[in-house]
Phi, psi and omega in degrees: 000125176293165178299320184286321173301325172303324185294341182251013180283162186279161183306327173290322177297311179300319180293320174298330182256032196297318177294315178297328177292310175302324178295320180293319179296316182304318181300304180307317179296314181297327181268355177072022180250068182278345189310306188298314182292319177290323178296332177269003192308327185297323177283331176294313185296325178303309178299308184299323176292306188289333188256005178072036184247041194296316184291327175294315177301315179291319170311311178297312177299309177307324176285315177300322180289328182285346184279336177079189166063029172270148169299143185311323184286327178289311176307306181302326181284327177292319177290325171299317174301310178297328175296318183299314176289330170302315180303308178300337179273356183083016181265087182285322178290328169299307174310304184298318177298320180290318181296319189288315179297312178303315180295320184293318181285329180295319175299314187298328184266001175062029181270079191299321177303309177294322176302321184292321177296312183298317180291327174296322182289322178292332179284332173292319180300314173303315181296317184301327182281357176091014185264080187306309186290326181295312178307314185289323182299311184287322179297324178291320178299317180296318175308314185297341182263358186289138180259358176198180179294323187291327180286344175264359186295323184292317185288330177295314172309317186290329175295323172300313187295323177300319180293318176308314187293330181275007181070015181271070184292338176294307180299320177305310183301317181304300184300317174301321184293325180299313182290334171295306180297325173300312181303322178287315168308327182272350184074022177270083191290336180286318177287326169306309177309311184292317183290333172299321183289322179294319181293328169309305181295322165304321174294322173304315184287340175264017171062033177251072187303317186286325182288326181297310180306315179302310182295326172291327177291313186294313177307308184300308174311313187290311184293323177289331179287325182277345180054050196254111183288341174284315184282318191306317172302328176296321188278338173291330172294321174291321176300320175302323180290323177299318179295329181286318177301323175285002189074015180255080186290335175287319176296325176302310180302318181294324179281331174297311176300316177298315178296322177287326177297321183297315178300314188298315181297344177247011182061027184254139181269151179281135187289153179308146184094292184293332177295318176295320175292319173310297182310310183295313181301315180299316174302319182291329182283326177294324179292323187282331187262338184054231185296334187286343185307314185300314183295322176301311185298317180294330174289318175292333183292336183254015166282137176289168168299317180296320180294327175292321178289328177295325176291327175296321181295314182297333180272352182290000000 
């Protein structure tokens, strides 16, 4: 595999050749030959997210961007990629700056795919700020640029998130259901796991408790199969909600703590929507357990992801 081919390798291959990738990116920045790496940054971002390397990925992208000399479309892609990692780290100001600059360059370069990526990112920033209508507006603009079903998947997800933001759980469930079916047609299994989780919480809000448990179970099983450092903490959150539904609040607190520890281990902020669910579940467990909450939380905080997953399987 050549150096350029390495940039487009799948996340598992990149993890196996992690040191080689870092050396390549540093060499490209030193030689100011940043175009190939920035143009392929969407795949690199997927690797850095899925394998828990957010800070490393952002550092590499910022170094490549600072080196200059990339074609406009490649630079716009690199900026959108940096915005994605900044957002996942909870740096909304940084994410907004990256995404806005990306959108400006992409418009000038008539790079619709990159422009859609930047607009989708800005819709996420708006969502975290609680700006539901702005989230929908930006998602619709991004969707209008989609050239096919695959390129519109993220924007459709954000339309569901906007409905959830407004508290319209029936509409959100409908839209998440559409993106779930689309993800399955496209073979986008990570998206499938995420939408199953979201549908679990929509079912919970609509008081469909058994359906919520089933959705959470499906989501967790798929995330565990994918061995995805980004997805698995979210699915542990769903497992904690399932434990609470069953009335086992000590297990809920333990799993929620394990999820938080997993987020912290990769430097990830909890995404909007899920963050509110996490806070609600923690508050519920604290009320139910009283003084016993701290012990359950401390226990979960020291679990590895593998140990937490084993507990969910034992309880199933």
